[in-house]
C-alpha positions in Angstrom: 7.7 264.5 -21.5 4.4 265.6 -22.9 2.8 268.9 -22.1 -0.4 270.9 -22.7 1.3 274.3 -22.8 0.0 275.1 -26.3 -3.6 274.1 -25.3 -3.4 276.2 -22.1 -2.2 279.2 -24.1 -5.1 278.8 -26.5 -7.5 278.7 -23.6 -6.1 282.0 -22.3 -5.8 283.3 -25.8 -2.2 284.5 -25.4 0.8 284.2 -27.8 4.1 282.6 -27.0 5.6 286.1 -26.8 3.0 287.3 -24.3 3.5 284.2 -22.1 7.3 284.5 -22.3 7.1 288.1 -21.0 4.8 287.1 -18.2 7.0 284.2 -17.1 10.3 286.0 -17.7 11.8 283.9 -20.4 12.3 284.1 -24.2 9.7 283.2 -26.7 12.1 280.5 -28.0 12.0 278.8 -24.6 8.2 278.6 -24.7 8.4 277.3 -28.3 11.0 274.7 -27.4 8.8 273.4 -24.5 5.7 273.2 -26.7 7.7 271.2 -29.2 9.1 268.9 -26.5 12.7 269.9 -27.2 13.3 271.4 -23.8 12.2 270.3 -20.3 11.8 273.4 -18.1 13.3 273.8 -14.7 11.3 273.4 -11.5 11.0 277.1 -11.0 9.9 277.7 -14.6 7.3 274.9 -14.3 6.0 276.3 -11.1 5.6 279.8 -12.7 3.6 278.2 -15.5 1.5 276.3 -13.0 0.8 279.5 -11.1 -0.1 281.5 -14.2 -2.4 278.8 -15.7 -3.8 278.0 -12.2 -3.2 274.3 -12.8 -1.0 271.8 -11.1 2.4 271.0 -12.7 1.0 267.5 -13.3 -1.9 268.9 -15.3 0.5 270.8 -17.6 3.4 268.2 -17.8 3.1 264.4 -18.1 5.8 261.9 -17.9 5.9 259.3 -20.7 7.0 255.7 -20.3 10.3 256.5 -21.9 11.2 259.3 -19.5 
């Protein structure tokens, strides 16, 4: 699964640590998502969607291999 989390963070000019505190997760979780090592839960994805004011589909995209 591809994601635009790093881009969305850059647009809002916030660090992984700041986003983690806002969403209620660890900085490592944010880092793992950005690197494609972790697929977030539905609730986690919806929190990100709400924060960035984007749909989940705008932030996360399925690849052919998913």
